[in-house]
C-alpha positions as CSV (number, residue, x, y, z in Angstrom):
1,M,-3.1,-11.5,11.8
2,K,-4.0,-7.9,11.0
3,V,-4.0,-7.1,7.3
4,L,-4.0,-3.4,6.5
5,G,-5.5,-1.9,3.2
6,I,-4.2,1.6,1.7
7,L,-6.4,2.8,-1.0
8,G,-4.5,5.1,-3.1
9,S,-7.2,6.5,-5.2
10,P,-9.3,9.4,-4.6
11,R,-12.3,8.0,-6.4
12,L,-14.3,5.9,-3.6
13,G,-16.3,2.9,-5.2
14,G,-13.8,3.2,-8.1
15,N,-11.8,0.5,-9.6
16,S,-8.6,0.5,-7.4
17,D,-11.3,0.5,-4.2
18,I,-13.5,-2.6,-5.5
19,L,-10.2,-4.5,-5.9
20,L,-8.7,-3.7,-2.4
21,E,-12.2,-4.5,-0.9
22,Q,-12.0,-8.0,-2.9
23,A,-8.6,-8.4,-1.4
24,L,-9.7,-7.5,2.1
25,A,-12.5,-9.9,1.9
26,G,-10.2,-12.4,1.2
27,A,-7.8,-11.9,3.7
28,K,-11.1,-11.8,6.1
29,D,-12.2,-14.9,5.2
30,A,-8.9,-16.2,5.8
31,G,-9.2,-15.4,9.6
32,A,-7.2,-11.8,9.6
33,E,-8.8,-8.7,11.0
34,V,-8.8,-6.1,8.3
35,E,-9.0,-2.4,8.2
36,K,-9.0,0.2,5.1
37,I,-7.3,3.6,5.1
38,V,-8.4,5.8,2.4
39,L,-5.3,8.4,1.7
40,S,-8.0,10.8,0.3
41,Q,-9.7,11.2,3.5
42,K,-6.4,12.0,5.4
43,K,-4.1,14.9,5.5
44,I,-0.6,13.9,4.4
45,S,1.8,16.4,3.4
46,G,5.0,15.4,1.7
47,C,8.4,14.6,3.0
48,L,10.0,17.9,3.5
49,D,13.3,15.9,3.9
50,C,14.4,17.8,7.5
51,E,16.0,14.7,8.6
52,K,14.4,15.4,12.0
53,C,13.1,11.6,11.9
54,N,16.9,10.2,11.4
55,E,17.3,10.5,15.2
56,A,14.2,10.2,16.5
57,G,12.3,7.7,14.0
58,I,9.3,10.4,14.6
59,C,8.3,12.4,11.7
60,A,7.9,16.3,12.4
61,I,4.9,16.9,10.4
62,K,2.0,16.5,12.5
63,D,-0.5,15.0,10.3
64,D,-2.5,12.0,10.0
65,M,0.6,10.2,9.0
66,I,1.7,9.6,12.5
67,E,-1.4,7.6,13.4
68,I,-0.9,5.6,10.1
69,H,2.7,4.9,11.2
70,R,1.3,3.2,14.3
71,K,-1.0,1.1,11.8
72,I,1.5,0.0,9.4
73,L,3.6,-1.0,12.9
74,E,0.6,-2.9,14.1
75,A,-0.4,-4.8,10.6
76,D,1.3,-8.3,10.0
77,A,0.6,-7.3,6.0
78,I,-0.2,-4.1,3.9
79,L,-2.3,-4.1,0.8
80,H,-1.7,-0.9,-1.5
81,S,-4.4,-0.3,-4.1
82,V,-3.7,2.2,-6.6
83,P,-4.8,3.5,-10.1
84,L,-1.9,4.8,-12.8
85,Y,-2.0,8.6,-13.0
86,F,0.3,9.9,-15.7
87,W,2.5,6.4,-15.7
88,A,3.3,6.9,-12.0
89,M,1.4,5.8,-8.6
90,T,-1.2,9.0,-7.3
91,A,0.3,11.9,-5.5
92,L,-1.4,10.5,-2.6
93,M,0.3,7.0,-2.5
94,K,3.8,8.7,-3.4
95,A,3.1,11.1,-0.3
96,Y,2.3,8.2,1.9
97,L,5.3,6.2,0.7
98,D,7.6,8.9,0.8
99,R,6.9,9.2,4.6
100,W,8.0,5.9,5.3
101,C,11.6,7.5,5.6
102,A,10.5,7.9,9.3
103,F,11.2,4.4,9.6
104,F,14.8,4.8,8.9
105,D,17.9,6.3,10.4
106,G,20.2,8.7,8.4
107,D,22.0,5.6,7.1
108,W,18.7,4.2,5.9
109,N,18.7,1.4,8.2
110,W,15.5,0.4,10.3
111,H,15.1,2.4,13.4
112,K,16.1,-0.5,16.2
113,A,12.4,0.2,17.7
114,Y,10.6,-0.6,14.2
115,Y,12.9,-3.2,12.7
116,P,11.2,-6.2,14.8
117,K,7.8,-5.0,13.7
118,M,8.9,-4.1,10.0
119,K,11.3,-7.4,9.5
120,G,9.7,-9.5,6.9
121,K,6.3,-7.6,6.7
122,R,4.1,-8.8,4.1
123,I,3.2,-6.4,1.3
124,G,0.6,-6.8,-1.4
125,V,0.3,-4.6,-4.5
126,I,-2.7,-3.8,-6.7
127,T,-2.8,-1.3,-9.9
128,V,-5.6,-0.5,-11.9
129,C,-5.0,1.6,-15.4
130,G,-7.2,2.9,-18.1
131,D,-5.0,1.3,-20.5
132,P,-5.7,-2.2,-22.0
133,D,-2.0,-3.0,-21.4
134,I,-1.8,-3.8,-17.7
135,H,2.1,-3.5,-17.7
136,T,1.9,0.4,-18.2
137,A,1.3,0.6,-14.7
138,D,4.5,-1.4,-14.1
139,P,6.5,1.6,-12.7
140,I,4.1,1.5,-9.7
141,V,5.1,-2.2,-9.3
142,H,8.9,-1.5,-9.6
143,S,8.5,1.3,-6.7
144,F,7.1,-1.2,-4.3
145,K,9.4,-4.1,-5.6
146,N,12.5,-1.8,-5.1
147,T,11.2,-0.7,-1.6
148,C,10.6,-4.3,-0.5
149,Q,13.9,-5.5,-1.8
150,F,15.9,-2.5,0.0
151,T,14.0,-2.5,3.1
152,G,13.7,-6.6,3.5
153,L,10.1,-6.4,3.1
154,N,8.0,-9.4,1.8
155,L,6.5,-8.7,-1.8
156,M,3.7,-11.3,-1.5
157,G,2.2,-10.6,-4.8
158,V,1.0,-8.1,-7.4
159,V,-2.6,-8.0,-9.1
160,Q,-2.5,-5.7,-12.4
161,A,-5.8,-4.9,-14.0
162,S,-7.2,-2.6,-16.7
163,A,-10.3,-0.5,-16.3
164,S,-11.5,3.2,-16.6
165,A,-15.0,4.2,-16.2
166,K,-15.9,4.1,-12.3
167,G,-16.9,0.5,-11.2
168,E,-16.0,-1.2,-14.6
169,I,-13.6,-3.8,-12.9
170,S,-16.9,-5.1,-11.3
171,K,-17.1,-6.9,-14.6
172,N,-13.8,-8.4,-14.4
173,K,-14.0,-11.9,-12.9
174,K,-10.4,-12.6,-13.4
175,A,-9.0,-9.5,-11.5
176,K,-11.5,-9.5,-8.5
177,K,-10.4,-13.5,-8.0
178,E,-6.6,-12.7,-8.3
179,A,-7.5,-9.7,-5.7
180,Y,-9.3,-11.9,-3.3
181,E,-6.5,-14.7,-3.6
182,L,-3.9,-11.9,-3.0
183,G,-5.8,-10.8,0.3
184,K,-6.2,-14.7,1.3
185,K,-2.4,-15.2,0.6
186,L,-1.4,-12.3,2.9
187,A,-3.5,-13.3,5.6
188,T,-2.2,-17.1,5.4
189,V,0.6,-17.6,8.1
């Protein structure tokens, strides 16, 4: 079992990172091999809608997303952790998610080569927002939920938390436990 963690926050050691680490620890304790990708340390351009991937299933943009695509295909589960920026996911996470279009043909069906590796893949989502109302981050959750419904991916769970100052989430035992349990759930066959 391989669990891939995707950090969509530019703030290393921040709240989204702390909860992702908790989730990956849960996955590891459940026996999974884990890896974390920090999107802010990668070069990922936005989708150009050039449609070149429709035929080949390979993005025409030569950046770090090509390697990330490979890691997505190899993983059994993917944990996404992202803070709320202006009522949406960060630009880093949005560019990453938009580039998933390379997995699809022109009719928005999985490319045949990718379907066996993507069918039913487990997805987890963690959101952190500065608003005390954690549901302020619901637009992020809806984006991932709709992506999973459209593609047949398996959304295994969502953790939503509130924190502002860097590291503040460390005091939130409930959020850390929920993240840990989400990681375990993703890694349990």
